N, C-alpha and C positions, 0 to 999 in steps of 0.2 A: 504494499500499500504506500503510495507516495503522498506526502504532505508538502505543502508549499506555503511558507510564511514570508511576509514582507519584512525586510530589514533595512535599517538606515546605516549608511556608510558615512562616517564623518572623519575627516582628517584631523589629527591632533597637532600639537605644536612641534612634534618631532617628524611629521610627515607620514606617520603610520595611519592606517585607517581603522577606526574603532567601529565595531559592528554591534548594533543593538536591535532587539526585537520587541515591539510594543506589546505583542500578545503574550510574550514570555519574558518578563522583566529580569528574571535571573539569568537569562542567556545573553552573555556579553563575551566578545572576543575581539581580536585585532589581527592585523597583518601588515607587513612592510609595504605592500602595494595592494591595489584592488583585487588582483587575481589571488594573491595569498589570503587576503581577508575573506574572499568568497569561499575558498576551500576551508578555512578555519571556521567560518560561519556554518557550513554544512556539518562539520564535525561537532561543533558546539550544540547545534540544534538536535542532532542525534542523541548526544549525551543527555540533554535536558529532557527530551521526550522519553527516553529510556528510563531516566530517574523517576519522572512523574508516574510512569506506568508501574514501575517496581514498587512505588510507595503509595499507590492508589490515589494519586492526585489527578485532578481534572486536566484533560487536554483540550485547551480552548480551540474553537474554530478559528481559522486564519481570518484576519480582518482584510478588507479590500486594500489593495496596494495603493499607496499615495504617491503623488509626484515626488521624485527624488529617491524613492525606495527601490530596492532590488528584491526580486522574488528568489527565495532560497529553497530549492527542493531537497527533500530528504526521503529516502526509502526506509520503511519500517516493515520488517517481516513479521507475519502473524504466526504464532505457535501456541499450543496448549501448554499451560503451566499449572501444576497442581497448587491449589490454594491451601496453605497450611491451616487456615482458619476453618476449612471444611473437614478437618480430621477430628474424629471423635473416638476416643479410647483405642487409638492405634488403627482404626478402620477408616477408610475413605468414605465420607458421606457425600462427596460432591467434588467437582472440579470447577475452576474458573478459567475462562479463556481471556487472554489479553494480548495486546500487540506488544512486541518487543523488538529491539534492534539487535540483529545477530550478525 
């Protein structure tokens, strides 16, 4: 499954590009140039989405892209993961399916 989130690339005083996502405020990264910043943004986005899934956090829908923003795509693979909260006395009483980055 591919997600695509808008990101803002802003040059800092050293010439690096700082990348931020308004839908995922904890997702910040940077790169020496725009190409490196784009690759770093994809990696950071995968990490944040994976963390949110692993911790049961909400994955927000991407906002519409605004002028000056870049669309950052990320592929997340779906797999079945056993939910430890579904265990009862050592027996499985259910499973949970979630998306995770592999």
